[in-house]
C-alpha positions, 0 to 999 in steps of 0.5 A, spaced: 991 410 638 985 411 633 981 417 631 974 417 630 972 419 622 970 424 620 961 421 619 963 420 628 965 427 629 960 429 624 955 427 629 958 428 635 955 437 638 961 442 640 959 440 648 962 432 648 969 434 644 971 431 652 970 423 650 972 425 643 979 423 645 977 418 651 972 414 646 978 414 642 983 412 646 979 407 649 975 404 646 972 405 639 979 399 639 973 395 640 967 399 638 970 402 631 971 408 629 964 410 627 961 406 632 959 401 629 961 395 633 964 388 630 962 381 632 965 380 639 964 388 641 956 392 640 955 398 635 954 404 639 948 409 633 942 405 630 936 402 632 938 398 638 941 401 640 937 406 641 931 401 643 935 399 649 939 405 651 933 410 649 931 414 655 938 411 659 942 414 660 945 414 667 945 406 667 949 407 660 953 411 664 955 407 670 956 400 665 961 404 661 965 406 668 962 400 671 966 395 666 969 398 660 973 398 656 973 392 657 981 390 657 981 393 664 973 395 665 972 399 670 980 405 670 975 410 666 974 416 671 966 419 672 967 425 668 971 420 662 965 415 663 959 420 663 964 424 658 963 418 653 957 417 655 955 424 650 960 422 645 955 416 645 948 419 646 949 425 640 952 420 636 945 416 637 942 423 637 938 422 644 938 428 649 944 429 652 944 427 661 945 434 665 954 436 666 956 434 673 959 441 675 966 442 674 968 435 673 973 434 667 975 428 663 982 427 666 978 426 674 982 433 677 976 438 678 975 444 675 978 449 680 
């Protein structure tokens, strides 16, 4: 499992901690520890990302939930997709969407 770099963690507030583990385990291998992407996976930070996704948090979450990770599309729970979306938005200093009450990254419901 790739861990996120200190620079990536510094960009993300404490509220998005649940997304760190999911991103490190399921996303960082392709999109990079610093969200930088590579020739096969787009960067998840920067001007191009922001131009495409600013104001589109729900659309981004839906895309992540439906088509990621590329080697196992649709395998993330709705809460995991939301947590990763929040992490990516925070890394771009974009506003975070409201959290679904009771949702947890492991897919269970809070009591």
